[in-house]
MDAnalysis code that builds the backbone (N, CA, C; Angstrom):
import MDAnalysis as mda
import numpy as np

u = mda.Universe.empty(351, n_residues=117, atom_resindex=np.repeat(np.arange(117), 3), trajectory=True)
u.add_TopologyAttr("name", ["N", "CA", "C"] * 117)
u.add_TopologyAttr("resid", np.arange(1, 118))
u.add_TopologyAttr("resname", ["MET", "SER", "GLU", "THR", "TYR", "TYR", "GLU", "PHE", "GLY", "THR", "ALA", "ALA", "GLU", "ARG", "TRP", "ASP", "ARG", "ALA", "GLN", "MET", "PHE", "PHE", "GLU", "ALA", "LYS", "GLU", "TYR", "GLN", "THR", "ALA", "ALA", "ARG", "ILE", "VAL", "ARG", "GLY", "LEU", "ILE", "ASP", "GLU", "ALA", "PRO", "GLY", "GLN", "VAL", "ALA", "GLN", "ARG", "LEU", "LEU", "LEU", "ALA", "ARG", "SER", "TYR", "TYR", "HIS", "SER", "ALA", "GLN", "LEU", "SER", "ARG", "ALA", "GLU", "THR", "GLU", "LEU", "ARG", "ALA", "ILE", "LEU", "GLU", "LEU", "ASP", "PRO", "VAL", "GLU", "HIS", "TYR", "ALA", "ARG", "LEU", "MET", "LEU", "GLY", "ARG", "THR", "LEU", "GLU", "ARG", "GLN", "GLY", "ARG", "SER", "ASP", "GLU", "ALA", "ALA", "PRO", "HIS", "LEU", "ARG", "MET", "ALA", "ALA", "ALA", "MET", "ALA", "GLY", "GLU", "GLY", "LEU", "ASP", "LEU", "MET", "ASP"])
u.atoms.positions = np.array([
    [-2.283, -44.482, -21.725],
    [-2.409, -43.406, -22.677],
    [-1.073, -42.689, -22.801],
    [-0.616, -42.500, -23.984],
    [0.634, -41.780, -24.172],
    [0.362, -40.275, -24.204],
    [1.406, -39.512, -23.867],
    [1.264, -38.067, -23.876],
    [1.242, -37.547, -25.307],
    [0.562, -36.462, -25.491],
    [0.501, -35.814, -26.795],
    [1.051, -34.406, -26.671],
    [1.219, -33.749, -27.776],
    [1.849, -32.424, -27.787],
    [1.158, -31.428, -26.867],
    [-0.148, -31.511, -26.722],
    [-0.844, -30.499, -25.934],
    [-0.707, -30.706, -24.437],
    [-0.057, -31.780, -24.034],
    [0.178, -32.016, -22.610],
    [1.569, -31.543, -22.174],
    [2.328, -30.954, -23.079],
    [3.650, -30.429, -22.775],
    [3.586, -28.925, -22.599],
    [4.623, -28.364, -22.010],
    [4.703, -26.922, -21.829],
    [4.497, -26.539, -20.379],
    [4.560, -25.252, -20.138],
    [4.368, -24.749, -18.781],
    [2.907, -24.931, -18.365],
    [2.681, -24.799, -17.089],
    [1.300, -24.892, -16.590],
    [0.421, -23.824, -17.238],
    [0.954, -22.631, -17.403],
    [0.175, -21.549, -18.021],
    [-0.160, -21.869, -19.476],
    [0.795, -22.423, -20.198],
    [0.543, -22.804, -21.601],
    [-0.510, -23.908, -21.690],
    [-0.413, -24.877, -20.802],
    [-1.398, -25.967, -20.811],
    [-2.777, -25.468, -20.401],
    [-2.839, -24.531, -19.440],
    [-4.118, -23.943, -19.027],
    [-4.763, -23.219, -20.200],
    [-3.973, -22.408, -20.903],
    [-4.494, -21.695, -22.082],
    [-4.981, -22.687, -23.130],
    [-4.215, -23.750, -23.340],
    [-4.570, -24.770, -24.328],
    [-5.864, -25.475, -23.927],
    [-6.004, -25.799, -22.642],
    [-7.224, -26.459, -22.161],
    [-8.440, -25.575, -22.395],
    [-8.298, -24.279, -22.113],
    [-9.410, -23.354, -22.340],
    [-9.743, -23.261, -23.829],
    [-8.717, -23.276, -24.669],
    [-8.937, -23.211, -26.108],
    [-9.717, -24.446, -26.588],
    [-9.324, -25.617, -26.112],
    [-10.035, -26.839, -26.506],
    [-11.468, -26.825, -25.976],
    [-11.658, -26.330, -24.754],
    [-13.006, -26.244, -24.204],
    [-13.868, -25.330, -25.076],
    [-13.343, -24.168, -25.418],
    [-14.094, -23.217, -26.241],
    [-14.396, -23.782, -27.624],
    [-13.536, -24.684, -28.100],
    [-13.754, -25.335, -29.398],
    [-14.669, -26.561, -29.263],
    [-15.210, -26.757, -28.061],
    [-16.115, -27.876, -27.754],
    [-15.429, -29.235, -27.881],
    [-14.123, -29.244, -27.666],
    [-13.334, -30.482, -27.602],
    [-13.165, -30.811, -26.118],
    [-14.291, -31.187, -25.496],
    [-14.348, -31.314, -24.050],
    [-13.450, -32.424, -23.503],
    [-13.362, -33.533, -24.188],
    [-12.529, -34.625, -23.687],
    [-11.050, -34.259, -23.721],
    [-10.636, -33.538, -24.751],
    [-9.250, -33.097, -24.832],
    [-8.966, -32.069, -23.740],
    [-9.887, -31.151, -23.543],
    [-9.726, -30.163, -22.468],
    [-9.599, -30.867, -21.120],
    [-10.436, -31.862, -20.890],
    [-10.395, -32.602, -19.626],
    [-9.051, -33.299, -19.445],
    [-8.548, -33.872, -20.487],
    [-7.273, -34.590, -20.401],
    [-6.143, -33.643, -19.994],
    [-6.136, -32.465, -20.573],
    [-5.099, -31.484, -20.245],
    [-5.260, -31.008, -18.799],
    [-6.480, -30.692, -18.422],
    [-6.727, -30.150, -17.087],
    [-6.442, -31.189, -16.005],
    [-6.727, -32.448, -16.268],
    [-6.423, -33.487, -15.271],
    [-4.950, -33.457, -14.895],
    [-4.080, -33.256, -15.885],
    [-2.650, -33.161, -15.597],
    [-2.320, -31.963, -14.727],
    [-2.969, -30.845, -14.987],
    [-2.749, -29.653, -14.175],
    [-3.221, -29.870, -12.739],
    [-4.338, -30.544, -12.583],
    [-4.886, -30.809, -11.248],
    [-3.975, -31.761, -10.478],
    [-3.386, -32.711, -11.172],
    [-2.437, -33.608, -10.506],
    [-1.280, -32.813, -9.897],
    [-0.879, -31.740, -10.580],
    [0.228, -30.910, -10.113],
    [-0.196, -29.938, -9.012],
    [-1.425, -29.467, -9.051],
    [-1.916, -28.472, -8.083],
    [-3.379, -28.771, -7.760],
    [-3.630, -29.771, -6.908],
    [-5.010, -30.218, -6.658],
    [-5.931, -29.190, -6.010],
    [-5.399, -28.143, -5.431],
    [-6.234, -27.159, -4.752],
    [-6.713, -26.017, -5.629],
    [-6.424, -26.058, -6.909],
    [-6.811, -24.977, -7.817],
    [-8.273, -25.126, -8.239],
    [-9.121, -24.270, -7.726],
    [-10.556, -24.356, -7.986],
    [-10.877, -24.110, -9.465],
    [-10.233, -23.131, -10.091],
    [-10.539, -22.809, -11.488],
    [-10.268, -24.002, -12.406],
    [-9.194, -24.702, -12.170],
    [-8.872, -25.865, -12.993],
    [-9.901, -26.973, -12.786],
    [-10.260, -27.205, -11.547],
    [-11.266, -28.235, -11.261],
    [-12.619, -27.859, -11.867],
    [-12.933, -26.576, -11.855],
    [-14.198, -26.125, -12.431],
    [-14.214, -26.351, -13.945],
    [-13.105, -26.081, -14.610],
    [-13.040, -26.350, -16.052],
    [-13.149, -27.852, -16.322],
    [-12.552, -28.661, -15.465],
    [-12.668, -30.111, -15.624],
    [-14.122, -30.549, -15.445],
    [-14.778, -30.043, -14.429],
    [-16.187, -30.386, -14.198],
    [-17.050, -29.956, -15.376],
    [-16.800, -28.760, -15.894],
    [-17.561, -28.276, -17.052],
    [-17.309, -29.155, -18.277],
    [-16.070, -29.576, -18.455],
    [-15.739, -30.459, -19.580],
    [-16.476, -31.783, -19.455],
    [-16.490, -32.328, -18.250],
    [-17.217, -33.584, -18.022],
    [-18.717, -33.383, -18.263],
    [-19.262, -32.298, -17.735],
    [-20.693, -32.020, -17.890],
    [-21.072, -31.946, -19.369],
    [-20.306, -31.191, -20.134],
    [-20.637, -30.987, -21.550],
    [-20.377, -32.227, -22.405],
    [-19.572, -33.159, -21.896],
    [-19.345, -34.402, -22.643],
    [-20.178, -35.542, -22.050],
    [-21.180, -35.177, -21.247],
    [-22.145, -36.120, -20.665],
    [-21.497, -37.169, -19.763],
    [-20.391, -36.801, -19.121],
    [-19.767, -37.657, -18.108],
    [-20.218, -37.122, -16.743],
    [-21.506, -37.325, -16.484],
    [-22.150, -36.647, -15.364],
    [-21.662, -37.114, -14.002],
    [-21.357, -38.387, -13.840],
    [-20.874, -38.825, -12.528],
    [-19.491, -38.249, -12.249],
    [-18.666, -38.116, -13.282],
    [-17.352, -37.485, -13.108],
    [-17.522, -35.997, -12.802],
    [-18.454, -35.350, -13.480],
    [-18.719, -33.935, -13.207],
    [-19.164, -33.764, -11.761],
    [-20.055, -34.617, -11.319],
    [-20.539, -34.550, -9.931],
    [-19.388, -34.699, -8.944],
    [-18.509, -35.663, -9.192],
    [-17.369, -35.887, -8.296],
    [-16.490, -34.649, -8.212],
    [-16.191, -34.046, -9.353],
    [-15.356, -32.842, -9.360],
    [-16.047, -31.677, -8.672],
    [-17.334, -31.518, -8.928],
    [-18.069, -30.409, -8.316],
    [-18.121, -30.556, -6.797],
    [-18.294, -31.763, -6.326],
    [-18.287, -31.983, -4.873],
    [-16.908, -31.694, -4.289],
    [-15.850, -32.048, -5.024],
    [-14.483, -31.750, -4.567],
    [-14.259, -30.240, -4.505],
    [-14.769, -29.519, -5.490],
    [-14.647, -28.059, -5.505],
    [-15.347, -27.470, -4.285],
    [-16.545, -27.956, -4.003],
    [-17.317, -27.409, -2.891],
    [-16.697, -27.763, -1.544],
    [-15.915, -28.830, -1.494],
    [-15.166, -29.107, -0.261],
    [-14.048, -28.085, -0.092],
    [-13.409, -27.705, -1.205],
    [-12.344, -26.700, -1.170],
    [-12.897, -25.303, -0.923],
    [-14.048, -25.004, -1.524],
    [-14.625, -23.662, -1.478],
    [-16.153, -23.776, -1.429],
    [-16.716, -23.919, -0.226],
    [-18.163, -24.143, -0.092],
    [-19.049, -23.037, -0.650],
    [-18.508, -21.851, -0.860],
    [-19.325, -20.750, -1.373],
    [-19.041, -20.471, -2.854],
    [-18.469, -21.424, -3.548],
    [-18.237, -21.280, -4.991],
    [-19.592, -21.408, -5.690],
    [-20.167, -20.244, -6.005],
    [-21.526, -20.168, -6.543],
    [-21.721, -21.011, -7.799],
    [-20.823, -20.881, -8.771],
    [-21.015, -21.577, -10.044],
    [-20.935, -23.093, -9.870],
    [-20.050, -23.560, -9.010],
    [-19.957, -25.003, -8.745],
    [-21.250, -25.506, -8.116],
    [-21.821, -24.705, -7.224],
    [-23.093, -25.081, -6.575],
    [-24.195, -25.187, -7.626],
    [-24.270, -24.202, -8.515],
    [-25.270, -24.215, -9.588],
    [-25.054, -25.418, -10.513],
    [-23.810, -25.633, -10.909],
    [-23.511, -26.759, -11.804],
    [-23.833, -28.100, -11.161],
    [-23.558, -28.227, -9.861],
    [-23.884, -29.475, -9.179],
    [-25.390, -29.707, -9.234],
    [-26.159, -28.670, -8.986],
    [-27.615, -28.803, -9.085],
    [-28.050, -29.218, -10.477],
    [-27.493, -28.581, -11.493],
    [-27.849, -28.922, -12.885],
    [-27.400, -30.339, -13.244],
    [-26.234, -30.735, -12.747],
    [-25.721, -32.082, -13.022],
    [-26.633, -33.130, -12.395],
    [-27.045, -32.891, -11.165],
    [-27.956, -33.825, -10.493],
    [-29.300, -33.872, -11.220],
    [-29.798, -32.715, -11.652],
    [-31.048, -32.683, -12.428],
    [-30.925, -33.529, -13.689],
    [-29.824, -33.368, -14.385],
    [-29.611, -34.093, -15.639],
    [-29.550, -35.597, -15.427],
    [-29.199, -35.994, -14.213],
    [-29.173, -37.412, -13.872],
    [-30.519, -37.895, -13.328],
    [-31.528, -37.016, -13.355],
    [-32.851, -37.390, -12.864],
    [-32.949, -37.376, -11.351],
    [-32.103, -36.621, -10.691],
    [-32.060, -36.571, -9.232],
    [-32.490, -35.176, -8.750],
    [-33.686, -34.791, -9.159],
    [-34.198, -33.445, -8.874],
    [-34.294, -33.135, -7.387],
    [-34.670, -34.125, -6.581],
    [-34.777, -33.879, -5.143],
    [-33.424, -33.517, -4.541],
    [-32.358, -34.183, -4.996],
    [-31.010, -33.865, -4.521],
    [-30.538, -32.523, -5.085],
    [-30.991, -32.199, -6.282],
    [-30.550, -30.968, -6.947],
    [-31.146, -29.723, -6.309],
    [-32.381, -29.809, -5.847],
    [-33.122, -28.635, -5.383],
    [-32.377, -27.796, -4.344],
    [-31.815, -28.390, -3.277],
    [-31.138, -27.535, -2.293],
    [-29.923, -26.805, -2.870],
    [-29.215, -27.456, -3.782],
    [-28.047, -26.821, -4.403],
    [-28.477, -25.653, -5.292],
    [-29.568, -25.847, -6.015],
    [-30.068, -24.779, -6.880],
    [-30.586, -23.605, -6.061],
    [-31.276, -23.901, -4.960],
    [-31.767, -22.831, -4.087],
    [-30.602, -22.051, -3.485],
    [-29.579, -22.775, -3.044],
    [-28.421, -22.116, -2.455],
    [-27.690, -21.263, -3.498],
    [-27.556, -21.773, -4.701],
    [-26.905, -21.013, -5.778],
    [-27.689, -19.739, -6.076],
    [-29.007, -19.847, -6.089],
    [-29.847, -18.667, -6.338],
    [-29.675, -17.646, -5.216],
    [-29.641, -18.122, -3.989],
    [-29.466, -17.218, -2.852],
    [-28.093, -16.551, -2.904],
    [-27.070, -17.298, -3.262],
    [-25.710, -16.746, -3.350],
    [-25.627, -15.685, -4.444],
    [-26.410, -15.865, -5.489],
    [-26.407, -14.917, -6.601],
    [-27.337, -13.732, -6.338],
    [-28.055, -13.788, -5.212],
    [-28.970, -12.698, -4.886],
    [-30.281, -12.766, -5.635],
    [-30.581, -13.930, -6.180],
    [-31.838, -14.097, -6.919],
    [-32.913, -14.564, -5.946],
    [-34.138, -14.258, -6.268],
    [-35.245, -14.761, -5.459],
    [-35.363, -16.269, -5.613],
    [-35.762, -16.917, -4.561],
    [-35.891, -18.367, -4.611],
    [-36.952, -18.819, -5.581],
    [-37.937, -17.963, -5.851],
    [-38.998, -18.350, -6.777],
    [-38.462, -18.513, -8.204],
    [-37.291, -17.961, -8.517],
    [-36.716, -18.105, -9.852],
    [-36.321, -19.555, -10.128],
    [-36.061, -20.318, -9.085],
    [-35.595, -21.683, -9.272],
    [-36.763, -22.681, -9.283],
    [-37.954, -22.264, -8.925],
    [-39.102, -23.200, -8.864],
    [-39.738, -23.398, -10.219],
])
């Protein structure tokens, strides 16, 4: 794949551009930009979360799952990643695997566990 104009610029410019494409529902383009940022700084949770969200919304669920698991290795108490992992597993028909993640996300958010049942 050759580089395109939106893959050039500072990290901050590319981050802003990735968010703009995500908000415009151009999830694959957002993912492409964010992947480059992650290559440069693999420990950035926010970038990985945007990549996971881009994959989720473009129905690349196994890629979303992989990113979400990587995020949770970096930051086990990242509430939104935990919730997204549960939703991603549900969308793949893996409700039994999703349930503990959804319960944990609800507990982290201070919600009653009955909200997730």
